[in-house]
C-alpha positions in Angstrom: 15.6 2.9 58.0 13.4 5.8 58.0 9.3 5.7 57.2 9.1 7.9 53.9 11.7 5.5 53.4 10.2 2.7 53.5 6.9 4.1 51.9 9.1 5.1 48.9 10.3 2.3 48.9 6.8 1.1 48.1 5.5 3.2 45.7 8.1 1.8 43.7 7.9 -1.6 44.1 4.4 -1.3 43.5 4.4 0.1 40.3 7.3 -1.6 38.5 5.3 -5.4 39.8 1.9 -3.2 39.4 1.9 -0.9 36.5 2.0 -2.3 33.2 4.4 -1.1 31.0 3.0 -0.4 27.2 5.8 -2.5 25.3 6.3 -1.5 21.3 4.2 -3.5 18.9 6.9 -6.5 18.6 5.8 -7.0 14.1 7.9 -7.3 11.2 6.9 -6.2 7.2 7.2 -6.6 4.4 5.5 -3.7 1.9 6.6 -2.4 -1.6 8.2 0.2 -1.7 5.8 2.2 -3.5 3.3 1.6 -6.1 2.4 2.9 -9.7 -1.2 3.0 -10.5 -2.6 4.0 -13.4 -6.2 6.3 -12.7 -9.3 4.4 -12.8 -7.0 0.9 -12.8 -7.7 -1.3 -9.8 -3.4 -1.8 -8.1 -3.3 -4.8 -6.0 -1.3 -4.0 -3.1 -0.3 -6.3 -1.1 1.6 -6.3 2.3 2.9 -9.5 5.2 3.1 -9.0 8.5 5.0 -11.2 11.1 3.8 -11.5 14.7 7.3 -11.0 16.3 6.2 -11.1 19.9 6.9 -14.0 22.3 2.8 -14.9 22.1 0.4 -15.0 19.8 -2.0 -12.0 18.6 -4.4 -11.2 16.1 -3.8 -7.8 14.6 -5.7 -4.7 13.3 -5.5 -2.9 10.4 -6.4 0.8 9.2 -5.6 1.6 5.4 -5.4 5.3 4.4 -4.8 7.9 2.1 -3.2 11.1 2.5 -5.8 12.8 -0.3 -9.4 10.2 0.1 -10.9 11.6 -3.1 -8.1 11.3 -5.2 -8.1 7.5 -4.1 -10.4 4.6 -3.5 -9.4 1.7 -1.4 -10.3 -1.7 -0.8 -11.2 -3.6 1.9 -10.1 -1.1 3.8 -10.2 -2.4 7.5 -8.9 -6.8 8.1 -8.8 -8.0 11.5 -6.2 -11.0 10.9 -6.2 -14.3 12.7 -4.2 -15.9 15.6 -0.9 -16.0 14.6 1.9 -17.5 16.5 4.9 -15.7 17.1 6.8 -16.5 13.7 3.3 -16.2 11.7 3.5 -14.0 9.3 -0.4 -13.2 7.2 -0.4 -11.3 4.0 -2.9 -7.6 3.6 -4.1 -7.4 0.3 -6.2 -4.5 -1.0 -6.9 -3.4 -4.3 -6.3 1.2 -4.9 -8.1 3.2 -7.9 -6.7 6.5 -8.6 -9.1 8.7 -9.5 -6.5 11.4 -10.2 -3.1 11.7 -11.2 -1.8 13.1 -7.7 0.3 11.4 -6.9 -0.4 9.6 -2.8 0.4 7.4 0.3 -1.0 4.7 1.6 -0.9 4.0 5.1 -1.7 0.7 6.7 -2.3 1.6 10.2 -0.9 -2.2 12.2 -2.8 -1.5 15.5 -2.2 -4.7 18.2 -5.5 -6.5 19.9 -7.0 -5.0 23.0 -4.6 -2.2 22.2 -6.8 0.6 20.0 -4.1 3.5 21.3 -1.1 1.9 19.8 -0.4 1.7 15.9 2.6 1.1 14.0 2.0 3.1 10.9 3.6 1.5 7.1 3.8 3.5 4.3 3.6 3.4 1.0 3.6 6.3 -1.5 2.0 5.9 -5.0 2.2 7.3 -7.5 -0.2 8.2 -10.0 -0.4 8.0 -13.9 -2.7 9.3 -17.0 -2.4 6.2 -18.8 -0.6 2.4 -19.7 -0.2 1.3 -23.0 -0.7 -2.3 -23.0 1.9 -5.3 -22.9 1.5 -6.4 -26.7 6.0 -5.2 -26.8 7.9 -4.2 -30.2 6.2 -7.0 -31.9 2.7 -5.2 -31.1 3.7 -1.5 -31.7 5.1 -2.2 -35.0 1.6 -3.9 -36.4 -0.2 -1.0 -34.9 2.5 1.1 -36.8 1.9 -1.2 -40.4 -2.0 -1.5 -39.8 -2.3 3.4 -39.4 0.6 3.8 -42.7 -1.5 1.3 -45.0 -4.8 2.6 -44.2 -4.0 6.6 -44.3 -2.5 4.8 -47.8 -5.4 3.7 -48.5 -8.1 6.3 -46.9 -5.8 9.9 -48.7 -6.8 10.6 -52.1 -4.2 8.7 -54.7 -4.1 12.0 -56.6 -3.0 13.8 -53.9 -0.3 10.5 -52.5 1.5 11.6 -56.0 2.1 14.7 -55.6 3.5 14.4 -52.3 5.8 11.2 -53.0 6.8 13.6 -56.6 7.6 17.1 -54.8 
């Protein structure tokens, strides 16, 4: 083998054995496909992160939104405890939409010691202006009956009788 061949072999061996190759994150996660939020009301958002690496690791999660002036995110910087292989942790935050504009929230999951690469978890946020309380059909019928009684009591009887006879 020539001197050039030996030098190339040594260099290749050096890069294979000494220069680390960046491995991709080995995590699994469970997140909602989307969430719906009422303007001004806090909405809970949870994402489960599982360490699928062969060794224990800690994760840093940074939570952002596409339109940051239209949504508030509480607890947007989270560091997990050490997760052993196969362990899972639930990341919780609250979001409050400030406008009716739809938005996208991104969880950027970084491994400890690797701040240059992350796994993005994106969750669309649908925003609506109003929300009726969950009082069901019976509650709705009670409100309709109460509104009818108030209307009949408040409106002058003369006008009521003339409306009925016409």
